[in-house]
Backbone as JSON, one array per atom type, in Angstrom:
{
  "sequence": "XXXXXXXXXXXXXXXXXXXXXXXXXXXXXXXXXXXXXXXXXXXXXXXXXXXXXXXXXXXXXXXXXXXXXXXXXXXXXXXXXXXXXXXXXXXXXXXXXXXXXXXXXXXXXXXXXXXXXXXXXXXXXXXXXXXXXXXXXXXXXXXXXXXXXXXXXXXXXXXXXXXXXXXXXXXXXXXXXXXXXXXXXXXXXXXXXXXXXXXXXXXXXXXXXXXXXXXXXXXXXXXXXXXXXXXXXXXXXXXXXXXXXXXXXXXXXXXXXXXXXXXXXXXX",
  "N": [[-15.81, 18.63, -14.29], [-14.67, 16.41, -11.79], [-17.1, 16.43, -8.44], [-16.68, 16.38, -4.86], [-18.71, 14.55, -4.21], [-18.72, 12.16, -6.29], [-15.68, 11.72, -6.62], [-15.46, 10.64, -3.42], [-16.28, 8.41, -4.38], [-16.01, 6.9, -6.73], [-13.2, 7.16, -5.18], [-13.9, 4.77, -3.59], [-15.15, 2.16, -4.49], [-12.32, 2.13, -6.37], [-11.02, 1.21, -4.25], [-11.54, -1.12, -3.72], [-12.3, -2.82, -5.92], [-9.01, -2.91, -5.82], [-8.07, -4.76, -4.03], [-9.43, -7.19, -5.42], [-8.25, -7.86, -6.61], [-5.7, -8.03, -6.11], [-6.24, -9.87, -4.64], [-6.72, -12.57, -5.82], [-3.93, -11.77, -7.23], [-2.61, -12.92, -5.13], [-3.83, -15.44, -4.86], [-2.95, -16.74, -6.83], [0.2, -16.38, -6.29], [-0.07, -18.85, -4.64], [0.68, -20.83, -6.76], [2.1, -20.63, -7.93], [5.01, -20.73, -10.83], [8.41, -20.76, -11.5], [8.65, -20.92, -13.84], [6.86, -19.33, -15.7], [7.57, -16.69, -16.12], [8.0, -13.71, -17.7], [10.68, -11.89, -19.53], [10.84, -7.78, -20.16], [13.12, -6.61, -20.82], [16.35, -6.3, -20.08], [16.36, -7.21, -16.43], [14.16, -6.9, -15.95], [11.1, -7.75, -15.41], [8.24, -9.91, -15.86], [5.02, -11.17, -15.74], [2.36, -13.6, -16.31], [0.64, -13.04, -14.39], [1.04, -9.83, -13.61], [0.19, -9.53, -16.03], [-2.55, -10.44, -16.64], [-3.94, -9.04, -13.74], [-3.4, -6.46, -14.43], [-5.34, -6.43, -17.3], [-7.49, -7.44, -15.83], [-8.16, -4.95, -13.48], [-8.22, -2.54, -15.77], [-10.95, -3.09, -17.62], [-12.76, -3.29, -15.41], [-12.52, -0.69, -14.14], [-13.03, 0.62, -16.56], [-15.3, 0.14, -16.8], [-17.08, 1.95, -14.21], [-15.6, 4.29, -14.9], [-16.27, 5.55, -16.93], [-15.09, 7.43, -19.17], [-12.15, 7.88, -18.84], [-8.92, 8.1, -19.26], [-6.43, 6.06, -19.44], [-3.1, 5.32, -18.27], [-0.75, 2.8, -18.23], [1.27, -0.3, -17.04], [2.11, -2.13, -18.75], [0.62, -2.42, -20.42], [-1.99, -2.73, -21.98], [-4.05, -1.6, -22.12], [-3.44, 1.65, -23.35], [-5.03, 4.18, -24.28], [-5.19, 6.91, -24.37], [-6.58, 10.76, -22.22], [-8.41, 13.87, -22.7], [-8.52, 14.98, -20.4], [-8.97, 13.02, -17.62], [-6.66, 10.07, -16.62], [-6.33, 7.05, -15.63], [-3.77, 5.88, -13.86], [-2.14, 3.04, -13.6], [-0.16, 0.26, -11.83], [-0.24, -3.2, -12.13], [0.82, -5.17, -10.57], [3.34, -4.27, -8.46], [6.29, -4.48, -7.34], [6.61, -7.14, -8.84], [9.38, -9.0, -8.59], [9.79, -8.67, -6.14], [7.52, -10.54, -5.66], [7.48, -12.55, -7.7], [10.1, -14.53, -6.6], [8.01, -14.93, -4.21], [9.24, -13.28, -2.0], [7.31, -11.74, 0.14], [6.47, -8.48, 0.2], [4.52, -7.17, -2.09], [2.72, -4.81, -4.67], [-0.95, -3.45, -5.69], [-1.78, -0.34, -7.35], [-2.78, 2.06, -7.74], [-3.84, 5.01, -9.97], [-5.65, 8.2, -10.27], [-5.48, 10.59, -12.59], [-6.23, 14.14, -13.34], [-6.18, 16.19, -15.84], [-2.75, 17.39, -15.77], [-2.87, 16.55, -12.31], [-2.45, 14.31, -9.84], [-5.79, 12.87, -8.2], [-6.5, 11.18, -7.07], [-5.76, 8.12, -5.22], [-4.72, 4.65, -4.2], [-2.78, 2.13, -2.78], [-3.08, -1.01, -2.56], [-1.01, -3.55, -0.28], [-0.83, -6.17, -0.99], [-0.21, -9.08, 0.98], [-0.34, -8.13, 3.73], [-2.83, -7.08, 3.87], [-3.62, -4.72, 3.46], [-4.2, -1.53, 3.15], [-3.81, 1.98, 1.24], [-5.24, 4.77, 1.46], [-5.82, 7.56, -0.68], [-8.19, 11.08, -1.73], [-7.15, 13.8, -3.31], [-6.96, 16.84, -1.47], [-8.28, 14.84, 0.51], [-7.76, 13.93, 2.4], [-5.22, 11.31, 4.0], [-5.71, 7.46, 4.78], [-5.7, 4.33, 6.14], [-7.08, 1.48, 6.05], [-8.94, 2.51, 6.7], [-8.82, 3.85, 8.76], [-7.05, 6.95, 9.91], [-3.68, 8.45, 8.35], [-1.05, 9.66, 9.02], [2.75, 10.76, 8.21], [5.13, 10.63, 10.42], [6.71, 12.57, 13.2], [9.5, 12.79, 12.75], [12.21, 14.6, 13.09], [14.57, 15.06, 11.56], [17.35, 13.74, 9.8], [18.85, 12.59, 10.88], [17.65, 11.07, 12.88], [16.35, 9.36, 11.63], [14.03, 6.43, 8.95], [15.16, 5.22, 6.0], [14.14, 4.04, 2.94], [14.75, 3.45, -0.11], [15.51, 2.31, -3.5], [17.09, -0.21, -5.36], [19.0, 0.89, -8.24], [18.38, -1.75, -11.36], [18.64, -1.14, -13.17], [20.27, 0.88, -16.97], [22.68, 1.73, -15.67], [24.36, 3.85, -15.27], [24.39, 5.94, -14.02], [24.95, 4.74, -10.97], [26.8, 5.67, -9.87], [26.83, 7.76, -8.62], [24.3, 7.2, -6.85], [25.38, 5.39, -4.69], [27.23, 6.46, -3.9], [24.89, 8.11, -2.24], [23.89, 6.87, -0.8], [26.24, 5.4, 0.9], [26.51, 8.2, 2.64], [24.0, 8.18, 3.45], [23.52, 5.59, 5.97], [25.45, 6.83, 7.07], [24.07, 8.45, 8.53], [21.88, 8.43, 9.19], [18.92, 6.59, 10.76], [18.89, 3.86, 9.41], [18.65, 1.61, 5.93], [16.44, 1.15, 3.48], [15.03, -1.76, 1.94], [12.79, -1.99, 0.26], [11.23, -3.7, -2.0], [9.16, -2.77, -3.69], [8.18, 0.85, -4.68], [5.64, 1.89, -4.51], [4.18, 1.23, -2.07], [6.72, 1.43, -0.95], [5.77, 4.74, -0.77], [3.72, 5.11, 0.45], [4.65, 3.11, 2.91], [5.98, 5.7, 4.12], [3.67, 7.68, 4.37], [2.75, 6.79, 6.14], [4.0, 7.11, 7.95], [5.77, 5.13, 9.38], [8.66, 5.05, 8.21], [10.64, 7.67, 7.22], [11.87, 8.6, 5.22], [11.82, 8.38, 1.86], [13.76, 8.23, -1.33], [14.62, 7.37, -4.84], [15.57, 6.48, -8.75], [14.66, 5.85, -12.05], [12.72, 5.17, -11.99], [8.87, 4.55, -13.23], [5.77, 6.26, -14.09], [3.65, 4.84, -12.98], [4.64, 4.06, -10.83], [4.35, 5.34, -8.98], [3.2, 6.91, -8.88], [0.29, 7.33, -7.62], [1.33, 6.91, -4.92], [2.5, 8.81, -4.56], [0.22, 11.17, -3.79], [-0.86, 9.32, -1.77], [1.38, 10.17, 0.43], [1.58, 13.23, 0.14], [-0.99, 14.25, 1.32], [-1.07, 12.6, 3.88], [0.28, 14.73, 4.66], [2.64, 14.49, 4.49], [5.87, 15.94, 2.42], [6.85, 15.89, -1.85], [9.09, 15.8, -3.41], [11.42, 16.66, -6.44], [14.17, 15.36, -7.49], [15.84, 17.64, -7.88], [14.19, 19.04, -6.59], [12.11, 20.45, -7.73], [8.36, 19.7, -9.21], [8.74, 17.77, -10.69], [7.55, 14.54, -10.83], [6.27, 12.62, -11.72], [6.28, 12.17, -13.59], [8.61, 12.16, -14.87], [10.89, 10.07, -13.96], [12.38, 9.86, -11.35], [12.33, 10.22, -7.16], [11.37, 12.04, -4.99], [10.39, 11.68, -1.57], [9.14, 12.2, 1.49], [9.02, 12.75, 5.17], [7.87, 15.82, 5.18], [9.16, 17.7, 7.5], [12.06, 16.42, 7.17], [12.95, 17.41, 4.64], [14.62, 19.17, 3.6], [16.57, 19.07, 4.68], [17.44, 16.69, 3.79], [17.16, 16.65, 0.51], [18.8, 18.59, 0.02], [21.47, 16.77, 0.81], [21.65, 14.94, -1.45], [21.24, 17.09, -3.48], [24.01, 17.44, -3.18], [25.38, 15.79, -4.4], [24.51, 14.02, -6.14], [24.34, 16.57, -8.25], [27.2, 16.85, -8.14]],
  "CA": [[-15.01, 18.01, -13.2], [-15.52, 15.75, -10.83], [-17.21, 16.89, -7.43], [-16.63, 15.13, -4.12], [-19.67, 13.11, -3.94], [-18.45, 11.29, -6.64], [-14.45, 11.82, -6.52], [-15.4, 10.39, -2.81], [-18.29, 7.29, -5.1], [-14.79, 6.4, -6.98], [-12.07, 5.98, -4.72], [-14.73, 3.67, -2.33], [-14.77, 1.78, -6.06], [-10.81, 2.17, -6.73], [-10.63, 0.12, -3.63], [-12.85, -2.72, -3.96], [-10.91, -3.12, -7.5], [-7.71, -3.16, -5.99], [-8.32, -5.5, -3.4], [-10.25, -7.68, -5.6], [-7.9, -8.58, -8.22], [-5.55, -8.0, -5.09], [-6.46, -11.83, -3.84], [-6.08, -12.59, -7.27], [-2.85, -12.23, -7.37], [-2.02, -13.86, -3.93], [-4.25, -16.99, -5.23], [-2.17, -17.31, -8.04], [1.63, -16.92, -5.85], [0.41, -20.73, -4.1], [1.18, -22.34, -6.95], [3.51, -19.57, -9.18], [6.14, -21.68, -11.22], [9.17, -19.55, -12.11], [9.02, -20.77, -15.33], [5.93, -18.59, -15.83], [8.45, -15.53, -16.37], [9.28, -13.31, -19.53], [11.95, -10.7, -19.66], [10.42, -7.42, -21.01], [14.76, -6.09, -20.54], [17.22, -6.54, -18.75], [16.12, -7.17, -15.31], [12.98, -6.92, -16.48], [10.24, -9.72, -14.84], [6.54, -9.9, -15.86], [4.16, -12.77, -15.62], [0.38, -13.73, -16.68], [-0.41, -12.7, -13.12], [0.25, -9.11, -14.2], [-1.0, -8.84, -17.3], [-4.43, -10.68, -15.67], [-4.02, -8.1, -13.15], [-3.65, -5.43, -15.3], [-6.32, -6.38, -17.89], [-9.37, -6.57, -14.45], [-8.09, -3.27, -13.49], [-8.34, -2.09, -16.84], [-12.11, -4.04, -17.5], [-13.2, -2.43, -14.35], [-12.46, 0.87, -14.24], [-13.8, 1.31, -17.63], [-16.95, 0.34, -16.41], [-17.49, 2.57, -12.81], [-15.58, 5.82, -15.25], [-16.38, 4.69, -19.1], [-14.61, 8.47, -19.53], [-11.21, 8.23, -18.74], [-8.03, 7.44, -20.13], [-5.0, 5.07, -19.36], [-1.64, 4.91, -18.3], [-0.56, 1.15, -17.88], [2.26, -0.28, -16.96], [1.85, -3.92, -19.28], [0.14, -1.79, -22.44], [-3.32, -3.53, -21.89], [-5.02, 0.01, -22.24], [-2.58, 3.34, -23.77], [-5.42, 5.22, -24.89], [-4.84, 8.74, -23.04], [-7.98, 11.16, -22.48], [-7.77, 14.48, -22.55], [-9.27, 15.27, -19.09], [-8.92, 11.79, -16.87], [-6.53, 9.07, -16.69], [-6.23, 5.97, -14.84], [-1.97, 5.47, -14.15], [-1.92, 1.62, -13.17], [0.43, -0.83, -12.12], [-1.09, -3.9, -11.55], [1.7, -5.79, -9.64], [4.15, -3.22, -7.83], [7.07, -5.91, -6.75], [7.06, -8.11, -9.75], [10.67, -9.43, -8.57], [9.23, -9.71, -4.53], [6.19, -11.73, -5.47], [8.29, -14.03, -8.2], [10.9, -14.72, -5.28], [7.97, -15.72, -3.34], [9.01, -12.41, -0.95], [6.36, -10.74, 0.6], [6.25, -7.28, 0.2], [3.26, -6.47, -3.24], [1.16, -4.59, -3.83], [-1.83, -2.76, -6.88], [-1.13, 0.67, -7.22], [-4.1, 2.34, -8.7], [-3.86, 6.24, -8.79], [-6.5, 8.95, -11.17], [-4.92, 12.01, -12.47], [-7.39, 15.25, -13.84], [-5.47, 16.64, -16.41], [-1.46, 17.27, -14.26], [-2.59, 16.55, -10.87], [-2.85, 13.37, -8.99], [-6.24, 13.14, -7.38], [-7.23, 9.66, -6.14], [-4.16, 7.32, -4.85], [-5.0, 3.66, -3.8], [-1.61, 1.25, -2.96], [-3.07, -2.11, -1.72], [-0.38, -3.36, -0.19], [-1.35, -7.59, -1.35], [0.74, -9.75, 2.43], [-0.55, -8.02, 4.97], [-4.28, -6.86, 3.88], [-3.52, -2.77, 3.74], [-5.42, -0.66, 1.43], [-3.57, 2.67, 1.84], [-5.35, 5.78, 0.27], [-6.46, 9.07, -0.41], [-8.15, 11.68, -2.56], [-6.79, 15.53, -3.25], [-7.23, 17.27, -0.36], [-9.59, 14.75, 1.8], [-6.8, 13.06, 3.71], [-4.63, 10.21, 4.04], [-6.38, 6.76, 5.46], [-5.16, 3.14, 6.34], [-7.99, 0.74, 6.43], [-10.31, 3.43, 7.16], [-7.94, 4.7, 9.1], [-6.36, 7.71, 9.07], [-2.72, 8.69, 8.82], [-0.21, 11.49, 9.02], [3.67, 10.84, 8.48], [5.61, 11.11, 11.77], [7.0, 13.99, 13.48], [11.17, 12.31, 13.16], [12.6, 16.87, 12.92], [16.45, 15.36, 11.43], [17.98, 12.66, 9.47], [19.86, 11.49, 12.15], [16.43, 10.7, 13.68], [15.25, 8.69, 10.51], [14.44, 5.51, 8.41], [14.59, 5.47, 4.53], [14.01, 3.27, 1.98], [15.02, 2.65, -1.48], [15.29, 1.05, -5.02], [17.95, 0.28, -5.91], [18.56, 0.28, -10.03], [18.78, -3.02, -11.2], [19.0, -0.55, -15.02], [20.37, 1.59, -16.64], [23.62, 1.95, -14.15], [24.74, 5.17, -15.71], [23.69, 6.99, -12.75], [25.31, 4.79, -9.6], [28.59, 5.63, -8.18], [26.34, 9.12, -7.39], [23.54, 6.2, -6.14], [25.94, 4.37, -4.28], [27.32, 7.67, -2.83], [24.65, 8.81, -1.37], [23.33, 5.32, 0.22], [27.63, 5.25, 1.88], [25.9, 9.49, 2.99], [23.38, 8.39, 4.56], [24.12, 4.9, 5.96], [26.21, 7.49, 8.32], [23.51, 9.92, 9.08], [20.3, 8.07, 9.23], [19.26, 5.64, 11.51], [19.09, 2.98, 8.67], [17.92, 1.87, 4.91], [15.97, -0.83, 3.65], [14.72, -2.12, 0.07], [11.18, -3.84, 0.67], [10.96, -3.95, -3.69], [7.76, -2.05, -4.18], [7.86, 1.83, -4.66], [4.14, 2.2, -4.25], [4.58, 0.01, -0.55], [7.48, 3.04, -0.13], [5.79, 5.92, -0.91], [2.78, 4.29, 1.81], [4.65, 3.38, 4.44], [5.83, 7.55, 4.32], [2.66, 8.42, 4.32], [1.82, 6.31, 7.54], [4.87, 7.53, 9.41], [6.61, 3.69, 9.03], [9.08, 5.51, 7.35], [10.43, 8.66, 7.3], [11.84, 9.17, 3.56], [12.51, 7.32, 0.54], [14.31, 8.44, -3.24], [15.27, 5.84, -6.23], [15.79, 7.33, -9.49], [14.55, 5.28, -13.02], [10.75, 4.96, -11.9], [8.03, 5.57, -13.33], [4.49, 7.45, -12.96], [3.06, 4.14, -12.83], [5.04, 3.51, -9.57], [4.61, 6.57, -7.96], [1.09, 8.61, -8.78], [-0.65, 6.77, -6.49], [1.15, 6.8, -3.6], [2.39, 10.38, -4.06], [-0.63, 11.37, -3.27], [-1.01, 9.45, 0.15], [2.12, 10.69, 1.29], [1.23, 14.25, 0.3], [-2.4, 14.03, 1.83], [-0.75, 12.28, 5.13], [1.02, 16.21, 5.41], [4.66, 14.64, 4.06], [6.52, 16.49, 0.72], [7.27, 15.02, -2.47], [10.0, 17.1, -5.34], [12.02, 15.3, -7.84], [15.47, 15.12, -7.02], [16.09, 19.02, -8.05], [13.13, 20.04, -5.78], [10.74, 20.87, -8.28], [7.52, 18.66, -9.14], [8.54, 16.63, -11.81], [8.26, 13.24, -9.56], [5.46, 11.45, -11.96], [7.19, 11.26, -15.21], [10.73, 12.73, -14.2], [11.77, 8.97, -13.11], [13.09, 10.54, -9.77], [11.62, 10.67, -7.02], [12.79, 12.33, -3.03], [9.08, 11.75, -0.19], [10.03, 12.78, 2.77], [7.39, 13.6, 6.28], [8.26, 17.15, 5.71], [10.21, 18.16, 7.99], [13.14, 16.34, 6.68], [13.19, 16.94, 3.45], [14.93, 20.38, 3.31], [17.96, 18.55, 4.22], [17.12, 15.16, 2.12], [16.89, 17.48, -0.53], [20.33, 19.39, 0.04], [22.7, 15.91, 0.79], [21.45, 14.5, -2.84], [22.04, 17.94, -4.83], [25.48, 17.82, -3.4], [25.84, 14.75, -4.3], [23.9, 14.13, -7.89], [24.78, 17.83, -8.77], [28.14, 17.06, -8.83]],
  "C": [[-15.86, 17.49, -12.24], [-15.49, 16.26, -9.32], [-17.23, 15.45, -6.5], [-16.87, 14.26, -4.07], [-18.82, 12.2, -4.64], [-16.43, 11.67, -7.43], [-14.59, 10.31, -5.06], [-16.03, 8.01, -3.76], [-16.6, 5.91, -5.9], [-13.15, 5.5, -6.37], [-12.74, 4.22, -3.98], [-14.46, 2.52, -4.06], [-13.01, 0.84, -6.46], [-10.81, 1.28, -6.18], [-10.68, -1.04, -3.43], [-12.07, -2.93, -5.36], [-9.55, -3.9, -6.75], [-7.35, -4.42, -5.16], [-9.39, -6.93, -4.12], [-8.71, -8.42, -6.37], [-6.17, -8.84, -7.03], [-5.72, -10.19, -4.62], [-6.38, -12.71, -5.42], [-4.91, -12.76, -7.77], [-2.22, -13.23, -5.8], [-2.45, -15.29, -4.17], [-3.11, -17.24, -5.87], [-0.2, -17.4, -7.62], [1.19, -17.97, -4.88], [1.03, -21.11, -5.0], [1.7, -21.98, -7.85], [4.4, -20.52, -9.74], [6.64, -20.13, -11.93], [8.98, -19.78, -13.58], [7.55, -19.86, -16.29], [6.48, -17.24, -15.9], [9.09, -15.55, -16.84], [9.79, -11.85, -19.36], [10.76, -9.47, -20.82], [11.55, -6.31, -21.62], [15.02, -6.75, -20.32], [16.81, -6.59, -17.31], [14.03, -7.02, -14.64], [11.83, -7.85, -16.26], [9.08, -9.04, -15.67], [6.15, -11.46, -15.83], [2.97, -12.55, -16.22], [0.27, -13.56, -15.89], [-0.58, -11.25, -13.29], [-0.17, -8.42, -15.17], [-2.26, -9.68, -17.07], [-5.06, -9.53, -15.02], [-4.78, -7.01, -13.79], [-5.31, -5.61, -16.38], [-7.86, -6.74, -17.09], [-9.43, -5.84, -14.05], [-9.09, -3.02, -14.43], [-10.57, -2.09, -17.21], [-12.79, -3.25, -16.55], [-13.11, -1.2, -14.37], [-12.98, 1.33, -15.25], [-14.94, 1.35, -17.67], [-17.15, 1.31, -15.63], [-16.18, 3.83, -13.56], [-15.4, 5.48, -16.75], [-14.92, 5.98, -19.66], [-13.27, 8.36, -19.42], [-10.35, 7.13, -19.46], [-7.06, 6.21, -19.88], [-3.55, 5.2, -19.6], [-1.3, 3.36, -17.95], [0.61, 0.7, -18.43], [2.56, -1.64, -18.38], [0.76, -3.31, -20.82], [-1.35, -2.5, -22.71], [-4.3, -2.29, -22.02], [-4.37, 1.36, -22.97], [-3.48, 4.38, -24.19], [-5.93, 6.66, -23.7], [-6.68, 9.96, -23.65], [-6.57, 13.08, -22.29], [-7.06, 15.29, -21.08], [-8.04, 14.22, -17.58], [-8.38, 10.58, -17.53], [-5.94, 8.19, -15.91], [-4.26, 6.01, -14.95], [-2.35, 4.03, -13.31], [-0.06, 1.06, -13.3], [0.18, -2.29, -11.03], [-0.38, -5.04, -9.62], [2.99, -5.11, -8.99], [5.55, -3.94, -6.91], [7.1, -7.27, -7.33], [8.15, -9.13, -9.46], [10.19, -10.19, -7.36], [8.66, -11.25, -5.2], [6.69, -13.45, -6.83], [9.07, -14.79, -7.77], [10.16, -15.33, -3.89], [7.86, -15.11, -1.75], [7.9, -11.19, -1.15], [6.28, -9.12, 1.39], [5.42, -6.57, -1.72], [2.26, -5.87, -3.15], [0.7, -3.85, -5.32], [-1.68, -1.36, -6.13], [-1.7, 1.21, -8.43], [-4.17, 4.45, -8.37], [-5.07, 7.2, -10.69], [-6.01, 10.54, -10.98], [-6.06, 12.79, -13.54], [-6.07, 15.95, -14.48], [-3.54, 16.49, -15.83], [-1.19, 16.53, -13.0], [-3.33, 14.8, -10.78], [-4.28, 14.08, -8.19], [-7.45, 12.41, -6.72], [-5.82, 8.97, -6.73], [-5.33, 5.72, -4.33], [-3.51, 2.88, -4.07], [-2.35, -0.19, -1.45], [-2.08, -3.37, -1.51], [-0.69, -5.46, 0.2], [-2.07, -8.45, 0.42], [-0.35, -9.06, 3.06], [-1.8, -7.64, 4.85], [-4.46, -5.34, 4.19], [-3.92, -2.44, 2.72], [-4.85, 1.11, 2.06], [-4.49, 3.82, 0.28], [-5.79, 6.92, 0.42], [-7.25, 9.3, -1.23], [-7.63, 13.36, -2.92], [-7.87, 15.76, -2.4], [-9.13, 17.1, 0.8], [-8.6, 13.72, 2.87], [-6.2, 11.84, 3.61], [-5.37, 8.89, 4.96], [-5.57, 5.35, 5.16], [-6.09, 2.65, 6.46], [-8.94, 1.39, 7.08], [-10.05, 3.73, 8.46], [-7.03, 6.05, 8.92], [-4.29, 7.67, 9.44], [-1.86, 9.07, 8.49], [1.72, 11.03, 8.99], [4.16, 11.54, 9.16], [6.49, 12.16, 11.82], [8.93, 14.14, 13.72], [11.49, 13.91, 11.98], [14.27, 16.77, 12.06], [16.7, 14.31, 10.18], [18.5, 11.74, 10.4], [18.27, 10.77, 12.69], [15.3, 9.63, 13.09], [15.38, 7.21, 9.96], [14.19, 5.14, 7.3], [14.82, 4.13, 3.84], [14.58, 4.25, 0.89], [14.51, 1.69, -2.09], [16.56, 1.13, -5.11], [18.41, -0.63, -7.65], [19.31, -0.71, -10.55], [18.74, -2.3, -13.32], [19.64, 0.5, -15.47], [21.6, 2.57, -16.06], [24.71, 2.89, -14.96], [25.59, 6.04, -13.86], [24.35, 6.25, -11.12], [26.18, 4.73, -9.5], [26.78, 6.93, -7.85], [24.86, 8.86, -6.42], [24.47, 6.1, -4.83], [26.54, 5.36, -3.25], [26.66, 8.41, -2.46], [23.69, 7.55, -0.68], [24.94, 5.33, 1.43], [26.51, 7.34, 2.87], [25.04, 8.6, 3.99], [22.91, 7.12, 5.72], [25.09, 5.7, 7.3], [25.55, 8.0, 9.28], [21.98, 9.91, 9.64], [20.12, 7.06, 10.69], [18.86, 3.82, 10.9], [18.52, 3.62, 6.81], [17.74, 0.89, 4.8], [14.87, -0.47, 2.53], [13.64, -2.84, 0.0], [10.76, -3.91, -0.99], [9.83, -3.77, -3.93], [7.97, -0.57, -3.72], [6.59, 2.22, -3.61], [4.11, 2.44, -2.42], [5.31, 1.09, 0.05], [7.4, 4.31, -0.09], [4.52, 5.78, 0.49], [3.0, 4.34, 2.9], [5.76, 4.98, 5.04], [4.91, 7.86, 5.15], [2.31, 7.71, 6.07], [3.2, 6.32, 8.4], [6.08, 6.2, 10.18], [7.98, 4.29, 9.45], [9.28, 6.94, 7.33], [10.63, 9.84, 5.8], [12.0, 8.03, 2.55], [12.89, 8.07, -0.57], [14.49, 7.45, -3.75], [14.56, 7.07, -7.42], [15.46, 5.92, -10.58], [13.56, 4.13, -12.29], [10.19, 5.61, -13.11], [6.5, 6.09, -13.45], [3.64, 5.76, -12.67], [3.39, 3.11, -11.24], [5.0, 4.16, -8.61], [3.09, 7.33, -6.97], [0.28, 8.36, -7.62], [-0.31, 6.86, -4.27], [1.96, 8.1, -3.21], [1.71, 10.88, -3.45], [-0.7, 11.44, -2.31], [0.03, 9.84, 0.87], [2.28, 12.81, 1.75], [-0.5, 14.88, 1.6], [-2.03, 13.76, 3.68], [0.13, 12.98, 5.33], [2.68, 15.81, 5.25], [4.64, 15.8, 2.41], [6.76, 15.2, -0.07], [8.14, 16.01, -3.29], [10.26, 15.77, -5.99], [13.15, 15.59, -7.44], [16.22, 16.35, -7.33], [14.78, 19.79, -7.53], [12.03, 20.3, -6.43], [9.49, 19.86, -8.2], [7.78, 18.21, -10.22], [8.89, 15.5, -11.8], [7.34, 12.28, -10.04], [6.09, 11.15, -12.94], [8.09, 11.52, -15.14], [11.27, 11.87, -14.37], [12.25, 9.21, -12.17], [11.91, 11.28, -9.05], [12.1, 11.17, -5.0], [10.83, 12.51, -1.68], [9.32, 11.41, 0.78], [8.48, 13.53, 4.23], [8.11, 15.23, 5.96], [9.63, 18.07, 6.51], [12.02, 18.37, 8.26], [13.9, 16.99, 5.4], [14.38, 18.48, 2.53], [16.77, 19.71, 2.66], [18.4, 17.26, 3.41], [17.36, 16.34, 1.2], [18.82, 18.19, -1.0], [21.49, 18.36, -0.09], [22.7, 14.86, -0.68], [21.67, 15.44, -4.57], [23.63, 18.52, -4.49], [26.42, 16.49, -3.61], [26.0, 13.84, -6.13], [24.3, 15.71, -8.93], [26.43, 17.89, -8.7], [29.29, 17.26, -10.24]]
}
């Protein structure tokens, strides 16, 4: 198993990789042509930038930690390890990137069996690198970060992600939005789940919820929220938020109230 010194070294190296790939993505955005967009599925967009960014990340991570496997969005490497696996979203917020909206990120996590032990989210446009290792606290650009102290939903700003496929649950989702519109400071939709989670960790928003997500969307950000003092569960209050395709992340203070409201609507 990795000791603290080894994990800290991996964290520094992973940050450098995220920043270098982020610089590549930022440069490509300057002359990106929408004609280069491909469709993986309904409203599921990808480009050569996503694919090349992932290739670079996989190549560099393989060099620094060759015994680890991979869980990747674009399938560059799908070899799994029994103990360690990198979980990678090379460009979280692809739709924003394609349309020139400045919220997109690189998200890299390292799992030890079923537990996330390292997470890096690099928001490319603001040059903000959020990161954490298990038990080591959470940081942004070398400054410690903590979740906000808002005591309840009424004092909270909430982020979410709109469903863009699998609309079977949309009525419950819209009912949740209606409830939150009437009981919080407001709702925001940034377009990158990794950034949403990083913002919860930094105390900029109090909570984030979304369904239809994948492990690579949330693995890094979830750890950063927890290390910043927040709480992360699935919609049932359990721990299946990495692979369970639904997540509720909060500053902890509002978690029970938020969960009860979700449960009231989603269990109906």
